[in-house]
C-alpha positions in Angstrom: -2.9 -0.5 -4.7 -2.7 3.1 -3.5 -3.8 4.6 -6.8 -6.6 2.2 -7.2 -8.1 2.9 -3.8 -7.8 6.6 -4.3 -9.5 6.4 -7.7 -12.4 4.4 -6.1 -11.4 0.8 -7.0 -11.3 -1.6 -4.0 -8.3 -3.9 -4.1 -8.0 -7.6 -3.4 -4.3 -8.1 -2.8 -1.9 -11.0 -2.3 -0.8 -11.4 1.2 2.6 -9.7 0.9 4.2 -7.7 3.6 3.5 -4.3 2.1 -0.1 -5.0 1.1 -0.9 -6.6 4.4 0.6 -3.8 6.4 -1.4 -1.2 4.5 -4.7 -3.1 4.6 -4.4 -3.9 8.3 -4.0 -0.1 9.0 -7.6 0.3 7.8 -9.0 -3.0 9.1 -9.5 -4.6 5.7 -7.5 -7.8 6.2 -10.4 -9.7 4.5 -9.2 -8.2 1.2 -6.0 -10.2 1.4 -5.5 -13.7 0.0 -2.8 -16.3 0.0 -4.7 -19.1 -1.6 -7.6 -19.7 -4.0 -10.1 -20.2 -1.2 -9.3 -16.8 0.3 -9.3 -15.1 -3.1 -12.8 -16.6 -3.8 -14.1 -15.4 -0.4 -12.8 -11.9 -1.1 -14.3 -11.7 -4.5 -17.7 -12.9 -3.1 -17.5 -10.2 -0.4 -17.3 -7.5 -3.1 -20.3 -8.5 -5.2 -22.5 -5.8 -3.7 -22.0 -2.0 -4.2 -22.6 -1.6 -0.5 -19.6 -3.7 0.4 -17.4 -1.9 -2.1 -18.5 1.5 -0.8 -17.9 0.4 2.8 -14.4 -0.7 1.8 -13.6 2.7 0.2 -15.2 4.6 3.0 -12.7 3.0 5.4 -9.6 2.9 3.1 -9.6 6.2 1.2 -9.2 8.6 4.1 -6.2 6.7 5.5 -4.6 6.0 2.2 -5.0 9.6 1.1 -3.6 11.0 4.4 -0.5 8.7 4.3 0.2 8.5 0.6 -1.1 11.8 -0.9 1.3 13.6 -3.3 2.1 16.2 -0.6 2.9 13.6 2.0 5.2 11.6 -0.4 6.8 14.9 -1.6 7.6 15.8 2.1 9.1 12.3 2.7 11.2 12.5 -0.5 12.5 16.0 0.4 13.3 14.8 4.0 15.3 11.9 2.7 17.2 14.0 0.2 18.1 16.8 2.7 19.0 14.4 5.6 21.0 11.9 3.6 24.7 12.3 3.4 26.0 11.8 -0.2 28.9 9.6 0.9 26.6 7.3 2.7 24.4 7.0 -0.3 27.4 6.2 -2.6 28.6 3.5 -0.1 25.1 2.0 0.0 24.8 1.8 -3.8 28.3 0.3 -4.0 27.4 -2.4 -1.4 24.2 -3.2 -3.2 26.1 -3.5 -6.6 28.8 -5.6 -5.1 26.3 -8.0 -3.5 25.1 -9.2 -6.9 
């Protein structure tokens, strides 16, 4: 979804937690669906270039700010530098043992 929006492709997304959280940040809940009626409504809404451009005008600045390569790199480095190796090993073991 992030890549599509940044490349100029509006996204109609299933109503999952991650997609819903992201689209709510930019006020685009209408692009979410959980049934065929909502999907049809979202598709109809994007028939015009004006609607698609409006979507991208709202979404791209926020998505780029929060998910740019620099932002993601900073988050990754922060996690790596703050994480204690022993805690990570214990976490991996607990995940493995839960299966």
